NUSE-703402 format. One record per residue: residue number from 0; x, y, z of N, C-alpha, C, O in turn. Coordinates in steps of 0.1 Angstrom, whole numbers, plus 5000, padded with zeros to 4 digits. Example, Ala and Ser with C-alpha at 12.3 -4.5 7.8 and 13.67 -1.06 7.14 Angstrom:
! NUSE-703402
0, 5132, 4943, 5078, 5123, 4955, 5078, 5132, 4967, 5078, 5142, 4967, 5085
1, 5128, 4978, 5071, 5137, 4989, 5071, 5129, 5000, 5079, 5134, 5011, 5080
This chain:
! NUSE-703402
0, 5049, 4878, 5223, 5055, 4886, 5212, 5049, 4882, 5199, 5047, 4870, 5196
1, 5045, 4892, 5191, 5039, 4890, 5178, 5049, 4891, 5167, 5059, 4899, 5168
2, 5047, 4884, 5156, 5056, 4885, 5145, 5053, 4897, 5136, 5042, 4904, 5138
3, 5062, 4901, 5127, 5059, 4912, 5118, 5046, 4910, 5110, 5038, 4919, 5108
4, 5044, 4898, 5106, 5032, 4894, 5098, 5020, 4897, 5106, 5010, 4903, 5101
5, 5020, 4893, 5119, 5008, 4895, 5128, 5006, 4910, 5130, 4994, 4914, 5130
6, 5016, 4917, 5133, 5015, 4932, 5135, 5009, 4939, 5122, 5000, 4947, 5123
7, 5015, 4936, 5111, 5010, 4942, 5099, 4996, 4938, 5096, 4988, 4946, 5092
8, 4993, 4925, 5097, 4979, 4920, 5095, 4969, 4928, 5103, 4958, 4932, 5098
9, 4972, 4930, 5116, 4962, 4936, 5125, 4960, 4951, 5121, 4949, 4956, 5120
10, 4971, 4958, 5118, 4971, 4972, 5114, 4963, 4974, 5101, 4954, 4982, 5100
11, 4967, 4966, 5091, 4961, 4967, 5078, 4946, 4963, 5078, 4938, 4969, 5071
12, 4943, 4953, 5085, 4929, 4949, 5086, 4920, 4961, 5092, 4909, 4963, 5086
13, 4925, 4967, 5102, 4918, 4979, 5107, 4916, 4990, 5097, 4906, 4996, 5096
14, 4927, 4992, 5089, 4926, 5003, 5079, 4916, 4999, 5068, 4907, 5007, 5064
15, 4917, 4987, 5063, 4909, 4983, 5052, 4894, 4982, 5056, 4885, 4985, 5048
16, 4892, 4977, 5068, 4878, 4976, 5073, 4871, 4989, 5073, 4858, 4989, 5071
17, 4878, 5000, 5074, 4871, 5013, 5075, 4865, 5017, 5061, 4857, 5026, 5060
18, 4870, 5010, 5051, 4865, 5014, 5037, 4853, 5006, 5033, 4848, 5007, 5022
19, 4848, 4997, 5041, 4836, 4989, 5037, 4824, 4996, 5034, 4816, 4992, 5026
20, 4822, 5008, 5039, 4811, 5016, 5036, 4813, 5027, 5025, 4804, 5034, 5022
21, 4824, 5027, 5019, 4828, 5036, 5008, 4831, 5029, 4996, 4843, 5027, 4992
22, 4821, 5024, 4988, 4823, 5015, 4977, 4832, 5021, 4966, 4841, 5014, 4960
23, 4831, 5034, 4963, 4838, 5040, 4952, 4853, 5040, 4955, 4862, 5036, 4947
24, 4857, 5045, 4967, 4871, 5045, 4971, 4876, 5032, 4974, 4888, 5029, 4972
25, 4867, 5023, 4979, 4872, 5009, 4981, 4877, 5002, 4969, 4887, 4995, 4969
26, 4870, 5004, 4958, 4874, 4998, 4945, 4888, 5004, 4941, 4896, 4996, 4936
27, 4890, 5017, 4941, 4903, 5023, 4938, 4914, 5018, 4947, 4925, 5015, 4943
28, 4910, 5018, 4960, 4920, 5014, 4970, 4924, 4999, 4968, 4936, 4996, 4967
29, 4914, 4990, 4966, 4917, 4976, 4964, 4925, 4974, 4951, 4934, 4966, 4950
30, 4920, 4981, 4940, 4927, 4980, 4927, 4942, 4984, 4928, 4950, 4977, 4923
31, 4945, 4994, 4935, 4959, 4998, 4937, 4966, 4989, 4946, 4978, 4986, 4944
32, 4959, 4983, 4956, 4966, 4973, 4964, 4971, 4961, 4956, 4981, 4955, 4959
33, 4963, 4958, 4946, 4967, 4947, 4937, 4978, 4951, 4928, 4987, 4942, 4925
34, 4978, 4963, 4923, 4988, 4968, 4913, 5002, 4972, 4919, 5012, 4970, 4913
35, 5002, 4977, 4931, 5014, 4983, 4937, 5025, 4974, 4938, 5037, 4977, 4935
36, 5023, 4961, 4943, 5035, 4952, 4944, 5042, 4950, 4930, 5054, 4948, 4929
37, 5034, 4949, 4920, 5039, 4947, 4906, 5047, 4959, 4902, 5058, 4958, 4897
38, 5042, 4971, 4905, 5049, 4984, 4902, 5062, 4984, 4909, 5072, 4988, 4903
39, 5062, 4980, 4922, 5075, 4980, 4930, 5085, 4971, 4924, 5097, 4974, 4922
40, 5080, 4959, 4920, 5090, 4949, 4914, 5095, 4954, 4900, 5107, 4951, 4897
41, 5087, 4961, 4893, 5091, 4965, 4879, 5099, 4978, 4880, 5109, 4979, 4873
42, 5095, 4988, 4888, 5102, 5001, 4887, 5110, 5004, 4899, 5118, 5013, 4899
43, 5108, 4997, 4910, 5115, 5000, 4923, 5105, 5007, 4932, 5095, 5013, 4928
44, 5109, 5007, 4945, 5100, 5013, 4955, 5098, 5028, 4953, 5087, 5033, 4954
45, 5109, 5035, 4951, 5108, 5050, 4950, 5099, 5054, 4938, 5090, 5062, 4940
46, 5101, 5048, 4927, 5094, 5052, 4915, 5079, 5048, 4916, 5070, 5055, 4912
47, 5076, 5036, 4922, 5063, 5032, 4923, 5055, 5041, 4933, 5044, 5044, 4930
48, 5061, 5044, 4944, 5054, 5053, 4954, 5052, 5067, 4948, 5041, 5073, 4950
49, 5062, 5072, 4941, 5061, 5085, 4934, 5050, 5085, 4924, 5042, 5095, 4923
50, 5049, 5074, 4916, 5038, 5073, 4906, 5024, 5074, 4913, 5016, 5081, 4908
51, 5022, 5066, 4923, 5009, 5066, 4930, 5006, 5080, 4936, 4995, 5085, 4935
52, 5017, 5086, 4942, 5015, 5099, 4948, 5011, 5110, 4937, 5002, 5118, 4940
53, 5017, 5109, 4925, 5015, 5119, 4915, 5002, 5116, 4907, 4995, 5126, 4903
54, 4998, 5104, 4905, 4987, 5101, 4896, 4976, 5093, 4902, 4965, 5091, 4895
55, 4977, 5089, 4914, 4966, 5081, 4920, 4953, 5088, 4922, 4953, 5100, 4925
56, 4942, 5080, 4921, 4929, 5085, 4924, 4927, 5086, 4939, 4936, 5082, 4947
57, 4917, 5092, 4944, 4915, 5094, 4959, 4916, 5081, 4967, 4922, 5081, 4977
58, 4911, 5070, 4962, 4912, 5057, 4969, 4926, 5053, 4969, 4931, 5047, 4980
59, 4934, 5055, 4958, 4948, 5051, 4958, 4956, 5060, 4967, 4966, 5055, 4974
60, 4952, 5073, 4968, 4959, 5082, 4977, 4957, 5078, 4992, 4966, 5079, 5000
61, 4945, 5073, 4995, 4942, 5068, 5008, 4950, 5056, 5011, 4955, 5054, 5022
62, 4952, 5047, 5002, 4960, 5035, 5003, 4975, 5040, 5006, 4981, 5034, 5015
63, 4979, 5049, 4999, 4993, 5054, 5001, 4995, 5060, 5015, 5005, 5058, 5022
64, 4985, 5068, 5020, 4985, 5073, 5033, 4985, 5062, 5044, 4993, 5063, 5054
65, 4976, 5052, 5042, 4976, 5041, 5051, 4989, 5033, 5051, 4994, 5029, 5062
66, 4994, 5031, 5039, 5007, 5024, 5037, 5018, 5031, 5044, 5027, 5025, 5051
67, 5019, 5044, 5043, 5029, 5052, 5050, 5029, 5050, 5065, 5039, 5049, 5071
68, 5016, 5050, 5070, 5015, 5048, 5084, 5020, 5034, 5089, 5027, 5033, 5099
69, 5016, 5024, 5081, 5021, 5011, 5084, 5036, 5009, 5083, 5042, 5002, 5091
70, 5042, 5017, 5074, 5056, 5017, 5073, 5063, 5026, 5083, 5076, 5027, 5083
71, 5056, 5032, 5092, 5061, 5040, 5103, 5064, 5055, 5100, 5072, 5061, 5107
72, 5056, 5060, 5091, 5058, 5074, 5087, 5045, 5082, 5088, 5034, 5076, 5087
73, 5046, 5094, 5092, 5034, 5102, 5094, 5026, 5106, 5081, 5014, 5108, 5082
74, 5033, 5106, 5070, 5026, 5110, 5057, 5033, 5103, 5046, 5044, 5098, 5047
75, 5026, 5103, 5034, 5033, 5097, 5022, 5045, 5105, 5019, 5055, 5099, 5014
76, 5045, 5118, 5021, 5057, 5126, 5018, 5069, 5122, 5026, 5080, 5121, 5022
77, 5066, 5119, 5039, 5077, 5115, 5048, 5082, 5101, 5044, 5094, 5099, 5044
78, 5073, 5092, 5040, 5078, 5079, 5035, 5086, 5080, 5022, 5097, 5074, 5021
79, 5081, 5088, 5013, 5089, 5090, 5000, 5103, 5096, 5003, 5112, 5092, 4997
80, 5104, 5106, 5012, 5117, 5112, 5016, 5126, 5101, 5022, 5138, 5100, 5018
81, 5120, 5093, 5031, 5128, 5083, 5037, 5133, 5072, 5027, 5145, 5068, 5028
82, 5125, 5069, 5018, 5129, 5059, 5008, 5139, 5065, 4998, 5149, 5058, 4994
83, 5137, 5077, 4994, 5146, 5084, 4985, 5160, 5085, 4991, 5170, 5084, 4984
84, 5161, 5087, 5004, 5174, 5090, 5011, 5180, 5078, 5017, 5191, 5079, 5023
85, 5173, 5066, 5016, 5178, 5054, 5022, 5191, 5049, 5015, 5193, 5050, 5003
86, 5200, 5044, 5024, 5212, 5037, 5018, 5207, 5023, 5013, 5196, 5019, 5016
87, 5216, 5016, 5006, 5212, 5004, 5000, 5206, 4993, 5009, 5195, 4988, 5006
88, 5212, 4990, 5020, 5206, 4980, 5029, 5193, 4984, 5034, 5184, 4975, 5035
89, 5192, 4996, 5038, 5179, 5001, 5043, 5168, 5001, 5032, 5157, 4998, 5035
90, 5172, 5005, 5020, 5163, 5005, 5009, 5158, 4991, 5006, 5146, 4988, 5003
91, 5167, 4981, 5007, 5163, 4967, 5005, 5153, 4962, 5016, 5144, 4956, 5013
92, 5156, 4966, 5028, 5147, 4963, 5039, 5133, 4969, 5037, 5123, 4963, 5039
93, 5133, 4982, 5033, 5120, 4989, 5031, 5112, 4983, 5020, 5100, 4981, 5021
94, 5120, 4978, 5009, 5113, 4972, 4998, 5107, 4959, 5003, 5095, 4955, 4999
95, 5114, 4951, 5010, 5109, 4938, 5015, 5097, 4940, 5024, 5087, 4933, 5023
96, 5098, 4950, 5034, 5087, 4952, 5043, 5075, 4957, 5035, 5063, 4954, 5038
97, 5077, 4965, 5025, 5066, 4970, 5016, 5059, 4959, 5010, 5047, 4959, 5009
98, 5066, 4949, 5004, 5060, 4938, 4997, 5052, 4929, 5007, 5041, 4925, 5004
99, 5058, 4927, 5019, 5051, 4920, 5029, 5038, 4927, 5033, 5027, 4920, 5034
100, 5038, 4940, 5035, 5026, 4948, 5039, 5016, 4947, 5028, 5004, 4946, 5030
101, 5021, 4949, 5016, 5011, 4950, 5004, 5005, 4936, 5002, 4994, 4936, 4996
102, 5011, 4925, 5006, 5005, 4912, 5005, 4992, 4912, 5014, 4982, 4907, 5010
103, 4993, 4918, 5025, 4981, 4919, 5034, 4971, 4928, 5029, 4959, 4925, 5029
104, 4975, 4940, 5023, 4965, 4949, 5016, 4958, 4941, 5005, 4946, 4943, 5004
105, 4965, 4934, 4997, 4958, 4926, 4986, 4949, 4916, 4992, 4937, 4915, 4987
106, 4953, 4908, 5002, 4944, 4898, 5008, 4931, 4904, 5014, 4920, 4899, 5011
107, 4933, 4915, 5021, 4921, 4922, 5027, 4913, 4929, 5017, 4901, 4931, 5019
108, 4919, 4934, 5006, 4911, 4940, 4995, 4902, 4930, 4989, 4890, 4933, 4986
109, 4906, 4917, 4988, 4898, 4907, 4983, 4888, 4902, 4993, 4876, 4901, 4990
110, 4892, 4899, 5005, 4883, 4893, 5015, 4874, 4903, 5022, 4862, 4900, 5024
111, 4878, 4915, 5024, 4870, 4925, 5032, 4862, 4934, 5022, 4850, 4936, 5024
112, 4869, 4938, 5012, 4863, 4948, 5002, 4857, 4941, 4990, 4849, 4947, 4983
113, 4861, 4929, 4988, 4855, 4922, 4976, 4861, 4927, 4963, 4855, 4925, 4952
114, 4873, 4933, 4963, 4879, 4938, 4951, 4889, 4927, 4946, 4898, 4923, 4953
115, 4886, 4922, 4934, 4895, 4912, 4928, 4906, 4918, 4919, 4904, 4930, 4915
116, 4916, 4911, 4916, 4927, 4917, 4908, 4923, 4921, 4895, 4929, 4930, 4889
117, 4913, 4915, 4889, 4908, 4919, 4876, 4899, 4931, 4876, 4896, 4936, 4865
118, 4895, 4936, 4888, 4886, 4947, 4888, 4894, 4960, 4885, 4905, 4961, 4888
119, 4887, 4969, 4878, 4893, 4982, 4874, 4892, 4991, 4886, 4884, 4989, 4895
120, 4899, 5002, 4885, 4897, 5012, 4895, 4909, 5017, 4903, 4908, 5026, 4910
121, 4921, 5010, 4902, 4932, 5015, 4909, 4942, 5021, 4900, 4946, 5014, 4890
122, 4947, 5033, 4902, 4957, 5038, 4893, 4953, 5051, 4886, 4949, 5060, 4892
123, 4954, 5050, 4873, 4953, 5063, 4865, 4939, 5069, 4866, 4936, 5079, 4860
């Protein structure tokens, strides 16, 4: 039996590895991977995801689609709807799981894509 961390790491590594040949989107993807946990802590999960959905560049949109899949949803819209409609305990669980998953996105953005937290490219 594998832990949640192991499951997330395996899924996310496979997603991030696909971007190694797409430098432009990789930088946007990695930049948003570094920014999204901070956005979630500052504004909350719903607002952070809605922000990325509304304003994110193509690489950030790809991160959101990958993230939705890791969170068990077919699309970012499905994830946003689930988060918007979640009761308090479920919302807290989703937020915790999101932070755990995004930690892996950040790690792999650095190690696989070579995107550092100070690099520009994620977001507006």
